[in-house]
N, C-alpha and C positions, 0 to 999 in steps of 0.2 A: 466558160461554157462547159456543161456536162455533155459529153458526146459518147454515144454508143453506136457500134456498127453491127448490122445483122446481114448475114448472107441468106439468100433464098433462091428458089427456082419457081418461076411463075407457071401459070396454067399451060402456056405454050412450050414449056421446057427450057426457057431461056434463063440463064443465071443473072442475078443482080445483087447489088449491095444497097441496103437502106440505112439511113442515119436517124437516130433519135437525138434531138438536141434539147436544150432546156425547155421545160414545160411538159404538159401531159398530152400533147397532140400526137397524131399518128406519125410513124416514121415516114420519111420521104426518100425516094430513090436518088442515089448518088449518080449524077449524070455521067454516062460512059463507063461506069465501074461494073465489072462482071464478077470479080473476086476480091476479097480482102487482101490476098497476097499480092495481086497485081497493083492494087492501090498503094500498098506499103512499098513495093519495089519502086514505083514511080515517085513516092514521097522521098525515099532515100536518095534516089538519083537526082532529085531536084534540091536536096539539101534542106528539106523542111519536114515537119511532123505530119501525122495523119490528119489532124484537125485542119491544118493548112491545106492539105491535099483535097479534103472534102470541100472546103470553102472555095478553093480554086476551081474544082470541077462543077460545083453548083448542085443544088437540090431540085429535083423534078417533082413528079406527081406523088401523092401519098400512096403508101403500100398497105393494103389490107392484109395483115399477117395471118388472118384466118383463111384467106383465099390463096395462099401460096404455101409451098413446102419449105419449112425452115431447115437450114443446114447448120452444121457446126460453124462457129464464127471464124475458124481458120481451117484450111486444108491445103493439100499439095497435090498436083497432078501425078506426081510420082510418090506413092505412099512411103517408099523407103527413105525419102528425104524429109519425113516428118517424124520426130522422135518424141515419145512419151516417157517422161522421167519424173521423179519426185523426191521429196524429203519427208521423214517422219520425226516424231517426238519434237516438234517445233513450236507447239502451242502450250501455254500455261495450262496445266491440268492434263495434258495429253499422256503423261507417263502413267497415270493411275490405272486406266484400263489395260494398257500394255503390261504393266507390272503384275496385275491380277492374272493376265493371260499366261504369263511365263513362269509363275512360281506359286507354290503354296507356302504361306508365311509360317505355317506350323512345321514344315519340312525344311525350309531354308529362309531364315530371317534376314540373311544378308541382302543388300541391294542387288538387283539383277543388272545385267548389262543395259537393259532398257532404261532403268532408273538412272544408272550412271551416265548414259548418253544424254538423257534429259537434263540432269544437273549440270553437265558440261555446257549445255546450251544456255541454261539460266545464268551461269557464271560468265560465259564468254561468247554468247551468240549475237550480241549487239555491240560490236567494237566501235570505238570512236574513229578509227581509221579503216578504210576499205581494205579487205584482204587480211586483216589481223585477227579476225574472229575464229572461234573453234569451228571445225567442220562438222556438218550434221550427218545423220544417217542419210543414205542415198539409195535409190532403187531405180530399176529400169522396168517399164511396163510394156514396151513394144514400139512398133512403128505406126504409121498412119492408118494401117488396116485395122487397128484396135480401137480407133476412135469412132463412136457411133453418133449419128445425127440426133437432134432433139426428137423425142417421142419414140425412137426406135428401141428395140429390146437390147438390154445388156445381156449378152449370152455367156452363160456359165458352162465350162466344159463338163462333159459327162463324168470325168474323174474327180471333179472338184468336191470338196467336203463342205463348202459354205459359199454363199453368194451374198456378201455384205456391202453395205453402202459406206462411203466416207465423204461427207459433205465438206467441201473446201474451196479455196481459191486457187486458180492456176494462172501463172504468168505465161504470156504468149510472146515468142521471140522469132526474129528473122536474122540470120547471119548475113551481114553485108558483104559486098564484094571484097572489102578490105579485111575480112575475117573477124570483124568486130560484131558482137551480138547487139541487136537493137530491140528493145522492148516495145512491142506494139500496144500492149494493154493487158487487161486482166479479164478472166472469165470465171463465172460460177461453175463449179465442177462436182462430179461424183466420181471419185477415184475408187472404183469397184475392186474388191479384194476378197480373198479366201482366208478368213480369220481362224478357222478351225485348223487348216494346214499350218498356218503360222504358229498357232499355239502348240502344235505338236512338237515343234523344234524350231528355235529361233533361226537356225541356219536354213530353214525352209522359207524364210521371208521372201527370198528371191522368187521361189516358185509361186508363192501366194499372190504376188503382184503381177504376174503375167496373165492379165485379164483385160477385158474391154474397159473403156473409160468413156464418160460422156461429159459434154460441156453444155452449158446453157447457150442459147442462140446468140447471146450478146457479147460483143467485145467492148469492154469499158476502156476508153482511151484516156490516157493521163495517169495520174497517181491514184493508188488505192487508198480509200479512207483509212485512218489509223484504227478505227473501231467499226468493224462490220458485224452486224447482228442479224441472224436469220433463223429459220426453222427447218428441221429435217423431219420428214414423216414417212411412214410406210402405209400404203392403202391396200386393203385386201377386200375384194368383192364390193368395192365402192365405199367401204368404211375405213376410217383411220384406226389402225391397230397399234401403232407406236408413233410417238411424236416427242421431240425435244428441241429446245433452242440450241443453236451453236454460235460460237464466236470466232471471228478471225480478224485480220488486220494486225498491224505491228503492236498495238496496245495490248493485244491478247496473245502475243507470240513471245517465245523465248529466243528467237532469232530475228534479225532484221531481214527484210527482203534483199537488201544489198549483199548481206553475208551469204544467203542462200544462193544468190546469183553468182557470186564470186566463186564459190566452191563447186558449182556445176561447170561454169564456163572456163575455169582454170585449166581444164583438159583441152588440148588442142583438137582432139577428135570431135569435140562439140562446137568447134568454130569453123566448120566447113562452109564456105560461101554458098548461099542459096538454100541452106537447110532451114527448116522450121522446127522450133522446139516448143512443146507444151510441158511446163514444169509445175507439178502440183506441190503446194506449200504445206500440206499436212492439216490434221484436224484433231480435235479433242473430244468429238462426239461420235459414238458408235452404238448402234442398237445391240450389237453383239456383246459389248461390254456389260450390258444390262440383262443378258441372258435371253434376248429375243432371237428366235430362229426364223429366217425368211423362207419363203417357198416360191416355186415357180408360179408366175402370174401376179405376184405382188408388184406394186408400183412404187418406186421411190420418187418423192417430191422434195425438192430443195429450193428454198427461196430466201433472198436476202437483199435488202436495200444496200446500195443504190441501183442494183440490177432490177430492171423492170420485168424481165421474163424469168420464169422458174426453170429448173432442170427437172424434167419428168421422163422417166424411163421404166418400163416393166422388166421383169426378170424372165428370161427364157433359158432352158437347159438344152444343150446340144446332144444329139444322139452320139453314142460311142463311135469313135473313128479309129479303128485299129491301125497301128503303124508297123510297117514291115521294112526293115533295113536290108537292102540288097547289097551283095558284095560283087564287085566287078572283077 
């Protein structure tokens, strides 16, 4: 059974969880469920999966998604206990744009660190034994305060040099009381980044990633298909001004999902019971790599089967916020 979960807030302000099951019908409310996190915690405590938890709870009335407010498919009441992280150079072809970004072939024909990292993944990113593969590039994006809900603006800081999309898949995890990570499922994602800052100096990658991120409203429960094909586009004033297909899933990746998970969760600080992790798996498709410059008000649209709902967010730019460090 193909199962997806959607979090929402109804007209009365009450939270709920709806489930898409096989077929094209409307999602139905999961009886008694108010958050995906609570449903997952109950499933872990009962010793079964999310699908079994939904079946046990039962499905109620259909939910009209146009009449409710869609929320991110996972959140946490304490935003400090939701971590946004990710990996780059994980997809076949992903090094090409990054390599162009970081060098001029006429000036330096030698492989960049980006290309070297990518080739390491091609050679050793899909090990036959868990934990034996090469480690990927890794980055931190922030806590739950950086995760925006479907339809809300991705906010670019006033000091940012670029506001660029990254269409990809994210894994969603909950750390159990025993300290072991539990994968709840996958979400379609836009890992929003500042590629001009990154291009200026590769050591500024960490700065370029400290931005908002968005997820589609859907949590896909179970395994991710090996071949995920979708479309990433940018809409300006109602017209599509840039569009390109994107690929994901392990058939199109230089690392296995297991390998990416191992090298994230091998650190014990990422295995704190009760924490939620949203881990972005990387992309090979960027409008920036093709010379396209986004602007405030542009809308990113990302869609891919088997996800039924797209990721759609406009760009907003924050006003300058001077920071003054006080000395006590």
